[in-house]
N, C-alpha and C positions, 0 to 999 in steps of 0.2 A: 241427181246433182250432189257432188261431194259437199259435206258440211263446210269444209275449209276451202272454198273457192276464191276466185279473184274478188268477189264482192266482200267476202270476209277480210281479205287483205286490205282492201280500200278502207274499210271501217277501222282496222288496226292503224293504218297510216294516219288517218284523220284524227284518231284519238291521241296518238303520239305527238303529232304536230300541235294539237290543241293544248296538250299538257306543257309542251315547250313554251308556247306563247303565253301560258298562264304564269310562268315564272317571272320573277323580277328582272330588271334590265342588267343588274350587275354581272359582268363577265360575258355578256352576250356579244356576238360580233358587231362591229360598227356598221351601221346601215350604209349600203352601197359600196363599201370598200373591202369588207372582210367576209369570208365564207367559213363554214364548218360542216362537220358531219354529225348526224343525230342517230342515236340507237336507244332502244327501249325494251323492257320486258313487260309483258302484259299478262295479267292473271284472269283466267276464266273459271267461273264457278258454276256448278250444276244448277239448272233451272233458272238461270239469270241471262237475259239477253244482252245486258250491258256488261262489258268487261272493263277492268281497271288497269291503268298504267301504274306499275308498282316500283319501277326503277328507270332512271334516265341518265344518259351520258352524252356529252358532245366532245369533240376534239379530233386532232389529226397529227399529233406529235408523238415522238418517243425519244428516249435518251440513249446516248451511245455507251459503248462498253466502258469507256474511261470515266463515265459519270455514275456508274452503278453504286448505290449506297450500301455500306456494310451494316447500317443500323436499321434498315427496313423502313425508313421514314420518307422515302421519295418514290413516287410512282415511276416504274420502268416504262410502261406503255400507256400512252394517253390517247390512243385511237378510240373513237366513240364506242365501238363494240366492246372494248375491254373496260372502259370506264363504266359503261352500263352494267356489265357483268359483275364488276366489283361492287357497284351500288346495289345490285340485286342480292349479293352476299350479305350486305348490311341489312336489307329487308328480311332475309331469311333468318339472320341472327336475332333480329327483333322478335320474329315469330317463335323462335326456339325459346327465348326468354319468357315470352308470354305463356306458352303452354306449361313451362316449368313453374310458373306462378299461378297456374290454374285459371288463366285468363283466356278469352276467346282467341283462337289461333288457327292457322291453316293446318297445323300439325296436331296429331293425337299420339298419346303414348301407347306403345306396344312392347310389353316386357321391359327390357332395358334400353330400348331405342325409340325413336320417333319416326312417324311416317305421315305422309300427306293424307289429308282426309279424302275420302272417295269423291271423285268427280272434279277435283281441282286440277287445272291444267295451265300450262304456261306457253306463251308465244313470244317470238322475238321479231323486232323490226329494226331495219337499218335504212337510212336514206340513200345509201349508195352501195354498190356491190363491194364485198369485202376485198381489201387489197390482196395481192398475190394471185393465185391460180384462177380464182373466180373472175378476175378482171381481164383475163386474156380472151377477148371477144372479137368475132369477125365483124368488121365495120359495116359492110354492106348488109349483112344478115340482120343486124340490129336495126338499121335504118328501115329495112323493108317491113319488119315485124311491127314497127311503130308507125308505119305509114309515112316515113321520112327517108325515102331511098337516097342513099349517099353515092355519089359518083366519085370514083377514084380517078382523079385527073392525071394527065400525062406528067405534069410538074411533080405531083406527089409521088408518082411511081418512079420518076427519074431520081428524085431525092432518095427514095428507098434503095435504088440500085447504087447511086453514088455513095451513100453512107456505107454500103456494104463493101464496095471495092476500094474505098479509101480508109475504111475503119475510122471515120470521123463522124461524130454526132452532129447532124445538121437539122435544125428544126424546120418544119414546114410553116406555112402562113398561120396555121392554127395549132393549138396544143392538143388536138384530139387524139394523137397517138400516145398520149401519156394517160393511161387509164387510172393510175393511182394518183388522183389529184390531191390526196391527203398529204403527200410528201413528194416533191419533185426531185429530179436528179440534180447533182451539183452543177454550178454554172458551166456552160459550155466554153471551151477555149476558142479563141479567135482562130479562124482558118485563113491562112495566107494563100491567096490565089493571084493569078495574073489578070491583067485587065482584059485579056482576050477571052477569058472564061465567062465574063459578064455575070459573075456571081457577086452578090453583095451580102456580107454577113456582119451583123452588129450584135455583140454579146449583150449590150445593155438593154435593148428592146427586142432581142431575138427576132430580127427580121431576116428573112431569106428570100431573095428575089432572083428569079431567073427571067430575063427579059422576054424570052419567047422560047417555046419548045424547039422551034427551028434552029435557034442558035446553039442548042445543045450539040447539034451535029458539027458545029464549027469549032468546038473545043479542041484545041490542038494537042493537049497533053492531059491524059486522064489515066488513073490506075485501072487495070483490068485484071480479071482472074484467069489463071490458067486452068486446065481441065481438072486438076486435082484440088483446086480452091486453096492451095497452100502458098503458091509462089505468085508474086506480082511483078510486073515490069511496066515501064513507060512505053506507050505507043500512041497512035492517033486515037481519035474518038470513035473507033470502030465499034467498041462494046456498046456505047450508047446508041450509035447509029443502027446497029444490027437489032437492037431491042426496042427501038422507039415505037415501032408499029404494034408491039405486043403490050405496051404499057397500059392501055385502057382496060385490058382484061385481067391485069394482075391483081389478085385479092390482097387485102391488107387487114390488119387487126389493131385493136386498141391495145396498147402495151402497158406493162407494169414495170415500175421502177424497183420492185422487190427482187432481191438477188438470190440466185440458186445457192443452196447450202453446199459446203464441201462434201463430196461423196455422192451428190446427186448429179444427174445429167445436166450439162451446162447449156445455156441458150446458144444456138448456132449463130444468131444475129445475122441471118441471111435476109435478103430483101422480102418485103411484104409479109405474108402470113407465116413465113418460115423464120421469122425473127426469134420467136420464143419456142421453147419446149414446154409442153403442158404436163400437169400431174406431179410436179416435183415440189419438195419443200423449199420455202424461201424465207429469208429474213425481210423485215419491213424496209421499204425504201426510205432514203434519208440523205441528208447532206453531211459532209465532214465525218466526224467520229462514227464508225459503223456500229450498228445496233446488233444485239444478240436476240432481240425479240422476233419471234416467228410471225409471219403474215397472219392477218385475220382469217384468211381462208383456212390456214392450217390449224389455228386455235379453235375455230368453230367446228372443224371436223373432230377435234379432240373432245368437244362437248358431247358429240353424238354417242360416245362410248362411256366417258367418265362422268357425264353430267356437267351442269353449270355451277354447282355449289362449291367445288373445290375440295381439297383434302381435309382441311380443318373442320368444315361443317359435317363431313362424313363421320366424324367422331360421335355425332349425335344421331345421325339418320340411319334408318334401316336400308333404304335404297337411294340412289342418286336422284337428282331432280333434272328432268329432261325437258326440252321444248318440243312442242308438237308441230309448230309451223315456223317458218322464217319468211318474213315479208320484206321485199326490197322496194324502195320508193323509186320514183322516176329518175332514170339515169341510163347510161349505156348498159344494156342488160341482155343476157342470153341464157335461156333456161338450161340448155345442155351444159354450158360452162359452169353454171351454178351447181347443178347436180353432180357433175364430174368433180368439182373442187371440194364440195362439202361431204361427199360420201362415195361417189362412184369410183374414184381413182384408186381406192384402197380395198375394194371389194374382195379381190382374190386373197390378199394378204390377211384380211380379217378372218378368213376361214381357219387360220391357225391359232386363233385366240380362244382360250377357254375362260369363260367369265364366271366369277363366283355368284352365288344366289343374290338376286336383287339387281345385278348389273345386266344391261342388255345393249344391243346395238340399235339405236333408234334412228330411223331415217325420217327426218322432218319433211313435211310437205313444203315445197318452195313456191311462194306466191309473188306475183308482181303487182304493185299498185301504181297506176299511172297518175300519181299525185306528187306535185313538186313540194319539196321542203323549201320554204322561202329563203333560207340562208345557204342553199346548195351552191356549189361553184357555178353551175350553169345559170341559175337565177340571178346571182349577183353580177356575173360578167355581162349578162344580157341587158341589165339595167344600168350598169356603170357608165359614167361619161367617158372614162378612160380605162379600158379593160386591163391596161398594163399596170395600173395602180392597185388592182385587186390582189389581195393576199390572204393566206389562211389566218384565221384567228389564233392568237397565241394562247388562248385560255381554254379550259375544259369546265363544263358545268356538270355538277354531281348532285343527284337528287334521288330520294327513295321515300316510300311510305314507311317511315320509321320515326322513332323519337329523335334521332340525329337531325333529320331534316323537317321536323314538324313546323318550324317557323320560316325557314328559308333554305335555299339550296347553297351548296358550297361551290367555290370557284378555285381551280388549280391552275398554276402556270409553272412550267418547267418541273412538274412533278410535285410542287409544294403549294401550300395554301397561298392564294393571292394576298399580297401585302406583307409577306414574310420579310423581315429585316435581318441584317447580319447578326444582330443581337439575339434574334429568336431562332436562328438556324440550329437544328438539332433538338429543339424543345417541342413539346406538344403543340405550342402555338403555330408551328410551321407544318404540322401534320394535317393531312386530310383524312377523313374517317375511313377511307377505303385503302389506305396504304397498308403494307404488310404488317408493320409494327402495331398499328391501331387494331387491326382484326385479330392479330395474335394475342394482344392483351385482353380483348373481349372474350375470346374463346378460353383463354387460360383462367380468367376470373369465373366463368361459368363452370368449368371443370373442377375448380377448387370447391365450388358450392355443391356440385353434383358429381361426385367421384365415381358413381356407378357407370358412367360412360367410358371410363378408362379400363382397358382390358388388361393392362399390366400394372404391377405395384411399383410405381416409380414416383420419385419426388418431382412434381411439376416444375419446381424452381431449378431443377437440374437440366430441364429440357430446353434446348434452343428452338427457334422457329422451325428449322429443318427437322429436328428430332421429333417435334410434336406432330408435324405432318406425317411422319413415318408411322406414328401410332395408329393412323387410319389404315389398318393392315390390308383389307381387301382392296381399297383404293390404290394403295402402294403396289400391290401385286399386279393389278390390271395395268397400271401406268408403266411399270417395268416391262410387262409383257408386250404392251404396245410399242415401246421404244425398241425392244429386241426384235420384234417380228414385222412391224408396220412402219413406224416412224424412226427408222434406223439411224438417220443422220440428224435427228433433233439436236439443237444446240445445247451444250452443257455450260451453264454459267459458273463463274468462279465460286468455289465452295464457301468462301468467307462471307458471301452475302446472305447466307442462310444461318449463320452461326450466332446471330445476335440473341440475347436473352433480356428479360426484364423482370 
């Protein structure tokens, strides 16, 4: 039996949920009406059966391109996975500071760099499948593997066909076809139909009612596709009538609101399982102002090559910090989709990558824990008196084993510390410890005290945030190689958001 099997994954999930529950109430979702996502980093030490949660994050939001800060004081991406990863960076920074003060640390000094002590390993947990590619999951297949076989009804299949031939988004009775529960699509526009169609559509409560499948055949006017799928014309309900008997067999998938990047293959948006293309880079789903933040599926893949510590911490470290396992809590889940999204889809392109000493391509073991996170979307909606009033929590919890969070966790909303006033905007009182500016200042202060970690003779005060990241030469080389050969369409954010100094 493999050391990291499902039993291990369940212990990880239990430890992470227990840590979340141990935190104070400030910033947590409102009981019965708000849901969120949870992610954690777990540390495993040799000869110890008990492992420790060292970083935690919750959240489901991200900001749009128009809101990107030029001073580095606002979080761009507040999805739980990203919050937890940045909290983990704070934990690692604390450990770097400790070893440089000759205190007990997970790191040890080797020549002019630091390295993890032998046997220390890290694991990652998320309460839901990462948004993006990993969330494109066959519906029936997931239901069967969990002992909850899902039937694709004739109504659902007709909706899939009707959406395709009319190019209009029409929701079904449930929201199961929106995999990325962390950020839903913009409100659907009202659809004007005739009384004869017997379709009722209300944007406010997202009802979609077809009185009976038999009445579909009575619909006198409906769009249909020509053979080349490019031209449409009006005619009788022949398309629906000819396909009505095939509806029960039509497979479907859980869908993602994450958008394909420019340059990638686009979603065909055909009925059923042909709605999405898999294996492409996507930006996170969201309303209104579009985001430049890549999906969590794409970012986690990046971790498997560059590590989770980021460029600034690589100024101190001999090798990147990788995670050995990734555990996903109870949700719509598919092992094949997870493996495809987090490493399989780029396997061939990675053969062209030449890695410097210390870097490697680490394929984490993917585990599933059949354990509910109490504030998951499914748990909250199943217990809510009115499921339509359930909404995502507007806050993110930030916590780590560090001096920063020794007394309590932080809470962020809209990328800033909860309680920020107009008077405090742009000041340290509005920053959370994991924002770019805060981490940049900590790293810069450490380098000023320990200049041996700098490979070039430059004045630190002359280096912007972006300049300092480039000083991590090997990291920068690998990242550029990845963008050139593997992640060719990765978004490029405005240059001015990395130009801040302090």
